[in-house]
C-alpha positions in Angstrom: 5.4 4.0 -19.3 3.5 7.3 -19.2 0.8 7.0 -16.6 -2.0 8.4 -18.8 -1.2 5.7 -21.3 -1.2 3.0 -18.6 -4.6 4.3 -17.3 -6.1 4.2 -20.8 -5.0 0.6 -21.3 -6.3 -0.5 -18.0 -9.7 1.3 -18.4 -10.1 -0.2 -21.9 -10.6 -3.7 -20.5 -11.7 -3.0 -16.9 -14.1 0.0 -17.5 -16.8 -2.0 -19.4 -16.7 -4.7 -16.7 -17.2 -2.1 -13.9 -20.2 -0.7 -15.9 -21.7 -4.1 -16.5 -21.1 -5.9 -13.2 -20.5 -3.1 -10.6 -19.3 -4.0 -7.1 -18.9 -7.7 -7.7 -16.4 -7.2 -10.4 -14.6 -4.5 -8.5 -14.0 -6.9 -5.6 -12.9 -9.5 -8.1 -10.4 -7.1 -9.7 -8.9 -6.5 -6.3 -8.6 -10.2 -5.6 -6.8 -10.6 -8.9 -4.4 -7.8 -8.2 -3.6 -9.3 -4.7 -3.0 -12.6 -6.5 -0.6 -10.9 -8.8 1.2 -9.3 -5.8 1.8 -12.8 -4.4 2.8 -14.2 -7.7 5.5 -11.5 -8.0 6.6 -12.5 -4.5 7.0 -16.1 -5.7 8.7 -15.0 -9.0 11.3 -12.9 -7.2 11.6 -15.3 -4.2 10.9 -12.3 -1.9 11.9 -13.0 1.7 10.9 -9.7 3.2 7.9 -7.3 2.9 7.2 -3.9 4.4 3.6 -3.1 5.1 3.3 0.6 5.3 0.0 1.7 6.9 -0.5 -1.7 8.4 -3.6 -1.5 10.7 -3.9 -5.2 11.7 -0.8 -6.1 9.8 -2.8 -8.9 8.0 -0.5 -9.0 5.0 2.6 -9.2 7.1 1.3 -11.9 9.3 0.2 -14.1 6.4 3.5 -13.6 4.7 5.7 -14.7 7.6 3.5 -17.6 8.5 3.4 -18.9 4.9 7.2 -19.8 4.8 9.9 -20.2 7.4 12.7 -17.6 7.4 10.6 -14.7 6.1 10.6 -11.3 7.6 8.0 -8.5 7.7 8.0 -5.0 9.0 4.6 -3.4 9.7 4.4 0.4 10.2 1.3 1.9 11.7 0.7 5.5 12.6 -2.4 5.1 14.9 -1.3 4.5 18.5 -4.7 2.9 19.3 -4.1 0.3 16.4 -0.5 -0.2 17.6 -1.6 -1.0 21.1 -4.5 -3.3 20.0 -2.9 -5.2 17.1 0.8 -5.0 17.7 1.1 -7.9 20.2 -0.6 -10.3 17.7 1.8 -9.3 14.9 4.8 -9.6 17.1 3.8 -13.0 18.3 4.3 -14.4 14.7 7.6 -12.6 14.2 6.5 -9.3 12.5 8.3 -6.2 13.5 5.4 -3.8 14.2 6.3 -0.2 14.7 4.4 2.9 15.6 5.3 5.6 13.1 3.6 7.8 10.6 5.6 7.7 7.3 5.9 11.2 5.9 8.3 13.7 4.3 10.0 14.9 7.5 11.1 13.1 10.6 9.5 14.5 13.8 6.2 14.6 15.7 3.0 15.4 13.8 -0.7 15.1 14.2 -2.9 12.2 13.2 -6.5 13.2 12.5 -8.9 10.8 14.0 -12.6 10.4 13.3 -14.2 11.1 16.7 -17.9 10.1 16.5 -19.6 8.3 19.3 -19.1 5.0 17.5 -15.4 5.7 17.0 -15.1 6.3 20.7 -16.8 3.1 21.5 -14.5 1.2 19.1 -11.4 2.8 20.5 -10.5 5.0 17.5 -9.3 2.0 15.3 -11.0 3.1 12.1 -8.9 2.3 9.0 -9.4 5.6 7.3 -7.7 7.8 9.9 -4.7 9.7 8.5 -2.2 12.5 9.0 -4.5 14.3 6.5 -8.1 15.2 7.4 -10.5 12.8 5.7 -13.0 15.0 3.9 -15.8 12.5 4.8 -15.2 12.8 8.6 -17.6 14.8 10.8 -16.2 15.4 14.3 -12.5 14.8 14.6 -9.7 15.0 17.1 -5.9 15.2 16.7 -3.3 13.1 18.5 0.4 13.6 18.3 2.4 10.7 16.8 6.0 10.1 15.8 6.6 10.8 12.2 9.5 9.4 10.2 10.7 9.3 6.6 11.2 6.0 4.8 14.8 7.0 4.4 15.3 7.5 8.1 13.3 4.4 9.0 16.0 2.4 7.3 18.4 3.6 10.0 16.1 3.2 13.0 17.9 1.0 15.5 15.0 -1.5 16.0 14.6 -1.6 12.2 18.3 -2.2 11.5 18.5 -4.9 14.3 15.6 -6.8 12.5 16.6 -6.0 8.9 20.3 -5.0 8.7 20.4 -4.1 5.0 17.5 -2.9 2.9 19.6 -3.3 -0.2 20.3 -6.9 0.6 16.7 -7.7 1.6 15.2 -6.3 -1.6 11.7 -6.1 0.0 8.3 -5.8 -1.6 6.0 -3.1 -0.3 2.3 -3.0 0.6 1.3 0.6 1.0 -2.0 1.9 2.4 -1.5 5.3 4.1 -4.9 6.9 3.6 -4.2 9.7 1.2 -0.7 10.5 2.4 1.2 8.5 -0.2 2.8 11.6 -1.7 4.2 12.5 1.7 5.7 9.0 2.1 7.3 9.2 -1.4 8.8 12.6 -0.7 10.7 11.0 2.1 11.7 7.8 0.3 14.2 8.9 -2.4 17.0 6.7 -1.0 15.1 3.8 0.4 12.5 3.2 -2.3 15.0 2.3 -5.1 16.2 -0.6 -2.9 12.7 -2.2 -3.1 11.4 -4.5 -5.8 7.8 -3.5 -6.2 4.9 -1.8 -4.4 1.2 -2.4 -4.2 -0.2 1.0 -3.4 -3.6 2.4 -2.7 -4.2 5.6 -4.7 -7.0 8.1 -5.2 -8.3 9.5 -8.4 -10.0 12.4 -6.6 -9.2 14.3 -3.4 -10.6 12.3 -0.5 -8.3 13.9 2.1 -7.5 17.6 2.7 -4.5 18.7 0.5 -3.7 15.3 -0.8 -2.0 14.5 -4.1 -3.9 12.2 -6.4 -2.7 9.3 -8.5 -1.2 11.2 -11.4 1.1 13.1 -9.0 2.2 10.0 -7.1 2.7 8.0 -10.3 5.2 10.7 -11.3 6.9 10.4 -7.9 7.3 6.6 -8.4 8.6 7.3 -12.0 11.2 9.7 -10.6 12.9 6.9 -8.7 12.6 4.4 -11.5 9.2 2.6 -10.9 6.7 1.9 -13.7 3.0 1.2 -13.3 2.4 -2.5 -14.0 -1.2 -3.4 -13.2 -4.2 -1.9 -11.3 -7.6 -2.9 -10.1 -10.9 -1.1 -10.0 -11.7 -1.7 -6.3 -13.4 1.6 -5.5 -13.7 3.2 -8.8 -14.0 6.0 -9.7 -12.5 7.4 -6.5 -9.9 4.9 -5.3 -8.0 1.9 -6.5 -4.7 0.0 -6.2 -1.7 0.0 -8.5 1.4 -2.2 -8.5 4.5 -0.2 -9.3 7.7 -2.1 -10.3 11.3 -1.0 -9.9 12.6 -1.1 -13.5 16.2 -1.3 -12.4 15.6 -4.6 -10.7 12.8 -6.2 -12.7 12.3 -5.9 -16.5 8.8 -5.5 -18.0 9.5 -8.3 -20.4 9.9 -10.7 -17.4 6.4 -9.8 -16.2 4.6 -10.2 -19.5 3.1 -13.7 -18.8 1.7 -12.4 -15.4 0.2 -9.4 -17.2 -1.4 -11.6 -19.9 -3.0 -13.9 -17.3 -4.3 -11.0 -15.3 -6.0 -9.5 -18.4 -7.4 -12.8 -19.4 -8.8 -13.5 -16.0 -10.4 -10.0 -15.8 -12.0 -10.4 -19.2 -13.3 -13.8 -18.3 -15.1 -12.6 -15.1 -18.6 -14.1 -14.7 -20.8 -13.0 -11.7 -21.7 -15.7 -9.3 -25.4 -15.3 -10.0 -24.8 -16.4 -13.6 
C-alpha cells in the first residue's frame, strides 16, 4: 500500500478523535496498537522478538516471562543504560547487547543530553540518540560500538543465542530515537527474515539530519513490508506504525485484527464520561 494512502485512511478515523479528546485518546490509541502487536504475536505463534533500542528491555522481559521457551534479544546503544538495566534483563533470559544499530559497523558517537539533571540520573534519558536531539540543550558525546542489523545476525553472542534468524522468524519492536533510517539502511538482508515490526516514527524532524516517516516507510517497502496500522501517540510529531512482511503474512489474514482495531478506536469514550 502507498504510504500516503495508508496515512489518509488512518487519519480519517483517528484525526477527529485526537481533535476531540486529545491526550487521553492518544494514549488509548497507543495501548490499542500495542494490543495488536501482541495479537499478531499470538496469531503467528512468535517465539522470538528483537527489541531494537531497548532501554529497560521492558517488552523483551514481558515476552520471555509470559511463556516458557521464548527468546528475546534487546539491543541498547547507551552504555549507561546497558550497565544499569542489562543485569535485570539477563536474569530473565534476555540477551541484552550494547550496540547502536546503524548503517555501518564500527564505532560512532552517541549524543547524550548533559543537563545537571541528566548527570544526577546517570545519563539514562530515553531520548538520547546517535543523532542530536533538536530539543536538547547542553550535550556530550560518548563513543559506542555501532553495528548493522545484517552484521548483528552474525555476531558470535547473537548466533550462540539465536542460531538462525530465518528459522526464528522474529517480531521486531523498534525505538531508536530518530535513527530508524540508519538502521534500515543496514538491514537489507536481515529484515526480510522478520515477520513484522512495531516502529516509532516521526512526521517532522526532531533529530538533526533524520529521515521522517515517508522516507522510512519507503525503506520498509523496498524490502517487502507494508504499513498495517498506526497510533496517534504523540501526534502531530511522532507516532508508531506496525509494518508487516508481505512475503510472510498476507493482508487478508490480518483483516479481522484491523477491523477490531478500527472499531475499538471509533468506540473510544473518555473515562470522565
